[in-house]
N, C-alpha and C positions, 0 to 999 in steps of 0.2 A: 589348258584344255586340249590343245592340239597334240601335245605329247601323250596325254591320256588316250586320245582317240587313235593315235598311231599304234599305241600298245594294244588297243582293242582289235585293230585291224590285223596286226601281227598274230594275235591269238586266234582270230577267225581263220586265217590262212593255215595256221598250224593245226587247227581242228579239222579242216578240210583234208589235210594230209593224213591225220589219224583215222578219219572215217573211211579212207581208202586203204588203210593198212590191214592186210589179211589177219594179222594176229589180234587186232582190235575187233575186227568183224567176227572173229571166232568167239569173242566174249560179249555176248549180246547185251548184258546189263551195262557193261562199260561203254559199248558202242552207242546204246540208247542215251546214256548220260551225256556223251560228247555231242550226239545229234541234237539233243534238246538245247544244249548251250550254243551250238552253232546256229540253230534256228533263232534263238533269242537275240543273237548279236547281228543277224542279217540286216535288219532295217537300219540299225545304227551305222553299220559299215557302208551300206549303200549310200546313206546320206552323207557320210564323211567323204566318200569318193566323189560325190557331186560337188562338195565344197572344194576339194583339191583340184577338180577339173576347172571350176570357176576361177580359182586362184591362179592356175597355170595360164588360163586364158587372159586374165588381167595382166600378168607379167608380160606376155607376148604383145598384147595390145599397147601397153604403156611403152614398151621398147620401140614399137613402130612410131609412136608419137614423137620420139626423139629424132626421128629421121625427117628428111625434107620431103613433105607431101604436098600435093596440090590441095586446094581448099575443099573440094568435094570429098576427096578420099579422107582427109583429116576429119572432116565432120562425121563421116561414117564410122571411123575408128573411135572417135570421142563418144558417139552414141553407143557403140559396142561396149566401151569401158563402163558407161553409166548402166547399161543393161546387166553386165556381169556383176557390178557392185551390188545392184538391187537383188540379183539372184543369190549372190553369196550371203547377203544379210538375211534373206528369207531362209536359206539352208541353215545358217548359223542359229537362227531361232528354233528351227526344228531340231537341231542337234542338242540344244540346251534342254528341250523338252524330253528328248530321248535319254538324256543323261540324268534326269531327275531320279531320286531314290525310288525304286520300284517297291510297291506294296507286295510283300512275299506271298500274300494270299490271293492276289488278283486273278490267278488262273484256276482257283479252287471252285468246286461246287459250293452251294450254300444251303444252310438250313434257315428257313424263314419262319418266324413265329409271329402270328398276328393275334392280338387279344383285344377284346372289347374293353373300352374304358368307361368314361362317364356317359350316361345316357340310356341305360337299361336296354330294352329290346332294340331301340333304334341304333345303339352303339354296336350291338351284335350283328344287325343287318349291314351296317357300314363295314364291319370286319369281314363279312362275306363279300361285299363289293370290292374291297381291297384285295382279298384273296383271288377273286376272279380277275381283277386287273393284272396282278402279277402273273397269273397263269396264262392269260392271253399274251402278255408281253413275252413270256418264255416261249410260247408257240411261235411268235413272230421272229424270235432270235434263233429258233431251231433247237431250243433246249428241251429237256424232258423234266417233268414234274411228277412227284410222288407224295401223296399225303401220308404223313407219319402218325398223326394223331389229331383228333378234333373233338370239340364239345359243342354240338349243335343245339339250338333251341327250337321251340315248336314253330317259330315263324320263318324258319329257313336261314336264320343267322348263325353266327358262331360266337360263343363265349371265348373260344380259343381254337386256333387251327395251326398246325405245324406241318410244313411240307419241305421237301428237298427239291432244289433246282439243280439239275445236272447239265453242264455244258461249259465249253471253254470260255473263260472270261466272265462267268456268271457273277462272281464276287466283285469284279472290277466295276460293274455297272449297277449292281443292286445294293452295294454297301452304303450308298447315299440315302437309302430308304429308311434306315433306322431312325426312329424317333416317334413323336406323337403326331398323328394325322387327325385333322379336325374336319367335321362335315357340318354344313349349315343347310337345312332343308326342312320341308314340311313332311312329317311322317305320315304314312298311309293311315295310321291309327288316329291321327289328330283331326277331330271333327271341326275344330275352330279355324283350321288353316293357318295356325301359327308356326313360325319358323323355329325349329329346335336346333340346338348345337350339341353335338355328340363327338366323342373321340374314340380312337383305337390306337393302340401302340404296335409298332412294327420293330422287330429285332432281326437283323440279318447277320448270321454267324457263318464264318468260313467252315466248311466241313473238314474235319481232321481225319487223316488216315490213322490206322491202328499204330503204325510205327512212330507217329508224331505225338501221340498221347499214351503214355504207359499207365494203365490202370491195374492196380493190384486187386485181384479178386477178393482178397480178404478185407478190402476197404469198402466192399459193396454189401448193402442189405437189400435183398430181393424178396418182395412180397408178391403173391399171386392172389387174385380175387375175381369175383364175377363181374363181368362188364355190365354197365348200365347205360340207359339211353338208347338212341337209335342204333341198330346194329344187326337186326335179323334174329334168327332162331337161337343163336348161341348165347344171346344176352340173358344173363341171370341163370344160365343152365350149366355152363362150364367155367372153370376158373382160368380163363384165357388171358385176362387182363394182367399187366405187369406194372409194378412200381419198383423202381430202382433208386436207392439212396446212396450217394457217394459220401461216405462219412467225413473224409478230410475237408471237403468243401461245403458240405451240407446241401449240395445240388440234388434235387429230386426230379425224376422223370417218370411219367406214367404213359402207358400206351395200351389201348384196348380195341383198336379198330379192326384187327385181324382176328379170325376165328382160332388161329393157331397161336398157342402160347409162345412157341419158339420164334415165330415171325414177329410177334409183339416185342419179345426180348431183343431181337436183332435191331428193330427200329429204335427201341429205347436206348440201346447202346450207341447207336449212331448219333442220336440227339445228345446223349450224355458226353460223348467225346467232343462234339462241337462246342458244348457249353464250357467244358473244362478248358479246351484250347482257347476259346474266346476270352475267358477270364484271365488266363495266363498272358495272352497277347495284349489285352487291355492294360494289364499291370506293367508290361514292358513299355508300352506306349506312354504311360503316365510318367515314366522316367525320362522321356525325351523332353528337352527344354522347350518351353513355350515358343521361343524364337524360331525353332525349326519345325514345329508341328504344323501340319496342314490345318487350315481353318474350316474346311468343309468335310473332309473325309473321316474325321474323328468325332463326329457329332455325338453329343450327349443324348442318350435314348429317352431322357425325361424332357427334352426340348421339343417344343411345338415347331414342327418343320414345315407343315403344309396345310392349307385350308382349301376345301372343296365346297364352293358356294353355288348351290343349285339355282336359287332365284336369279342370280346374275350370270349363271353359266360359266363361271370362272374358276380356275385353279391358281392359287398363289403359293409359291415356295418362298417362305419368309427368310431363308438364309441368304438368298441372292436377290431378293426383291423382284422375282420373275412372276408375271401374271399372264396367263393364257386363257382366252375365252373359247375354250374347246373342251369343256368338262366331259361331254359324252365320248369324244374320241379318246381322251386320256383314260377314262375308266374302261374303255375297250382295249386298253393295253398299248396305246400309242404314247409311250413314255420317252422316246428318244430325244425329243426337243428339250425336255427337262433334264434328263440325264446328261446330255451333251453340254448343256449350260453349266451344270454342276461340276463336270470334269474340267471344263475350261477355267472356271473360277478357282478350282482346286490347284490346277497347274500354275495359274497366275500367282497364287499365294506362295507356292513353292519357289517359283522363279524370283519373286520379290525377296524372299528370305535368302536365296542363294546369292543374288546380286548385292544384297545389303551386307 
């Protein structure tokens, strides 16, 4: 591991030289590529330098212990050795985490798709609650959100809503939300006061750039039609709605939220690229051996991952057995405690696989 870290530090220093080279500065695309790599390595290099400083301190302190020292001074040096060993072990654990395989999608924006599951109107209302929860969380994180398409019902819920979250590291924190979410509560329409159980599914897709997904225009079937449902004066009057079918994969995307056919087409293409990219990425992940695959980050989207129980005021994430009695705060977007716990579990699984 130390040899690998030394090679990384050497590369980091070489990159610093390249970034100061006038010929590289003149080529902005090349300079930006080096700058991005330099920034990505900075935390790892800083941690490695802390490790080396602790190691050097240990060498010097142990050398002093071989000399003739009075009792008080010897005790002080022995305590320094113990402190440096503890620090070095902590830094070593941090280095192992930084050396874990990086998800290539972690820094990407995401396309979030929330769909009502079982439970009728109550499931649609729950889908709206989840959409609001993620929107509030995005606001807390300083990310931007944009609705790409939605199918609202008459009660203010959503049969389906698709939105983009734009911001650094959005995928790294939201990817754990993919799966089936379950709610247990008394619906407003329930006269008997009985608790109902409803579900909604969430899919979090890394948004793909055009250069990452090559789509042949001849592979697309594009249909236009009149929008339906809530949407203003353009509904049922202009053929602004778009349906795009990608023939090779059978993926179909519709978008009708904008009055402009061109804007609807652009949004539909963003969703289509994300779905094609996600399918290809999932296929590659499936080829990874079970022994090396993370147990949390690659969750099956048909898996029930979380329950929101209103009568007891609790939220339980079933993957890690975490229960928090703060359902109101969580639905207001305070997701960090859950997300952090999922990340820690994910990293622990990777470390276990690496050490095994």
